[in-house]
N, C-alpha and C positions, 0 to 999 in steps of 0.2 A: 838580310834585308827584311824590313817590315812587311808583313802580309804573306810571306812565303810559307808554304806547308812543308812539313818534313814527314816522309814515310820511311819507316824502318821495317824491312821485310824480315820476318822471323826465320824462314827457311834458308838453309845455307845455299850459296851460289858458287859455281865453279869460277874461280878467280881468273881463269884464262879467258873468260868472256870479255870482249872489248865493247866498244860503244854500241855497235849494231845489235849485239847479243843482249845487252842490257835493255836497250829500247824494245826489243822483241819480247823480253820478259814483262816489262811494264805494260805493253799493249796486249799481248797474247795471253799470258798467264794471269795477270792481275786485272786486266780489263780497265786500265787507267790511261789517261792522256799524258804522254811524256812531254808534251809542249806546255802543260800548265805551269804556273808559277810555283814550282815545288822542287824539293831536293829528295831524290830517291836513294836510299841507303841499302847496301847489300853487304853481307858478311860471309866468310867461309865457314866451314864446319868447325875448325879449331878456334874460331873467333879471335884470330890474331891478325886478320886482314879485313879491310873495309874499302869498298868502292862507293863513290857517290856519282850520280848522274843528274845533270841539270841543264835545262834549256836556257841559253844565254843570248837573248835577243835575235841573233842571226845564226846560231849553231849550238850544238851540244858540247858540254864540257864533262870530262870524266876525271874525278879526283881519286887517288889511290893512296892508301897508307898501310904499311906493314909494321906492326908493333914488334920491337926487339925483345921486350919483356912484358909479361902480363897478357891480358885478354880484354876484349871489348865487353863491358858489362851488359848483362841482359836487362832490358828495360821492360817493365810491365806497366800497362796503362789500365786504369779502372774507369768504367763508365759512370 
């Protein structure tokens, strides 16, 4: 959707974390508001799994994808 921010966290995350664990990471570790209009992306150490956390009007949604082949590319941003 237009106007949504996307945050990709570079440090690997334990993929056993569920919704509450991911919310705690956003709030506690990264000092961000999980209720903002944003998609928070987390990857594991091998970069073959990704989880996304998003506030959706009246509740949180967690998306999960496991790649069978390949890895999630590392993205670098320049200022």
